[in-house]
C-alpha positions as a printed NumPy array, in Angstrom:
array([[280.523, -27.88 ,  21.85 ],
       [277.793, -29.809,  20.052],
       [277.129, -32.01 ,  23.084],
       [276.65 , -28.933,  25.267],
       [274.054, -27.518,  22.84 ],
       [272.219, -30.849,  22.782],
       [272.137, -30.954,  26.582],
       [270.765, -27.396,  26.684],
       [267.972, -28.301,  24.262],
       [267.156, -31.459,  26.221],
       [267.058, -29.496,  29.462],
       [264.744, -26.893,  27.888],
       [262.351, -29.591,  26.642],
       [262.255, -31.295,  30.049],
       [261.615, -27.952,  31.729],
       [258.729, -27.179,  29.341],
       [257.115, -30.584,  29.915],
       [257.354, -30.147,  33.681],
       [255.656, -26.755,  33.451],
       [252.941, -27.813,  31.004],
       [251.914, -31.15 ,  32.591],
       [250.277, -29.657,  35.72 ],
       [248.446, -27.104,  33.574],
       [246.991, -29.817,  31.324],
       [245.676, -31.782,  34.303],
       [244.095, -28.598,  35.698],
       [242.435, -27.718,  32.393],
       [241.244, -31.193,  31.445],
       [240.604, -33.98 ,  33.948],
       [242.364, -37.294,  33.103],
       [239.001, -39.059,  32.729],
       [238.362, -37.002,  29.595],
       [241.337, -38.606,  27.818],
       [240.341, -42.231,  28.304],
       [239.106, -44.189,  25.301],
       [235.403, -44.869,  25.181],
       [234.611, -48.181,  26.931],
       [231.149, -49.703,  26.444],
       [231.533, -52.04 ,  29.437],
       [230.873, -55.759,  29.818],
       [227.102, -56.243,  30.277],
       [224.25 , -56.552,  27.78 ],
       [222.111, -53.481,  28.489],
       [221.921, -50.561,  26.092],
       [222.058, -47.212,  27.856],
       [222.778, -44.088,  25.865],
       [225.649, -42.16 ,  27.402],
       [228.137, -39.5  ,  26.356],
       [231.941, -39.622,  26.206],
       [234.514, -36.94 ,  25.477],
       [236.594, -37.297,  22.306],
       [239.795, -35.269,  22.908],
       [240.922, -35.329,  19.266],
       [237.795, -33.539,  18.045],
       [237.175, -31.838,  21.418],
       [233.523, -32.898,  21.3  ],
       [231.195, -35.043,  23.368],
       [229.73 , -37.973,  21.451],
       [226.969, -40.433,  22.237],
       [227.595, -44.169,  22.66 ],
       [225.717, -47.273,  23.832],
       [226.883, -48.191,  27.343],
       [226.334, -51.811,  28.426],
       [225.34 , -50.902,  31.992],
       [228.41 , -52.089,  33.923],
       [232.178, -51.813,  33.752],
       [233.716, -49.254,  31.477],
       [235.657, -46.233,  32.682],
       [234.995, -42.723,  33.959],
       [234.799, -41.146,  30.489],
       [231.047, -41.69 ,  30.595],
       [228.369, -39.082,  31.257],
       [224.579, -39.23 ,  31.499],
       [224.145, -36.004,  29.546],
       [225.999, -34.107,  26.859],
       [225.861, -31.053,  29.111],
       [227.632, -32.924,  31.92 ],
       [230.289, -34.121,  29.496],
       [230.883, -30.641,  28.139],
       [230.921, -29.077,  31.593],
       [233.577, -31.544,  32.776],
       [235.784, -31.878,  29.712],
       [235.398, -28.842,  27.499],
       [236.44 , -25.441,  28.742],
       [235.961, -22.091,  27.107],
       [238.909, -19.981,  25.989],
       [238.16 , -17.398,  28.672],
       [238.261, -20.051,  31.413],
       [241.575, -21.367,  30.086],
       [242.997, -17.844,  30.025],
       [242.027, -17.227,  33.651],
       [243.556, -20.534,  34.744],
       [246.729, -19.878,  32.78 ],
       [247.126, -16.475,  34.413],
       [246.629, -17.977,  37.851],
       [249.118, -20.745,  37.064],
       [251.699, -18.488,  35.415],
       [251.842, -14.967,  36.912],
       [254.445, -14.091,  34.276],
       [251.602, -13.696,  31.76 ],
       [250.121, -10.779,  33.695],
       [250.452,  -7.196,  32.559],
       [251.275,  -4.435,  35.032],
       [247.724,  -3.076,  34.793],
       [246.009,  -6.47 ,  35.234],
       [245.194,  -8.022,  38.591],
       [246.364, -11.611,  38.899]])
């Protein structure tokens, strides 16, 4: 009996992860979750990176070469790519999960 309950819980967790993973990649591009990487050269170029823990874009000194894609020329570009408003998330969630729609709402 106990093993059956454990299997049910495990199945439920796996099902939730499978449903949530595509939504996360739609809402936030993978580049936004990479650690800041200053690169390997000696230049000093001010750039912006997205910090997912604080959900903010922060400035850093980029070396001019190497690094990763979590690098933006402007704060606005960083925010536009990595930070979404609640209303945008709600629209995407409704499109991804029609079960959230009310009878009077168009999905």
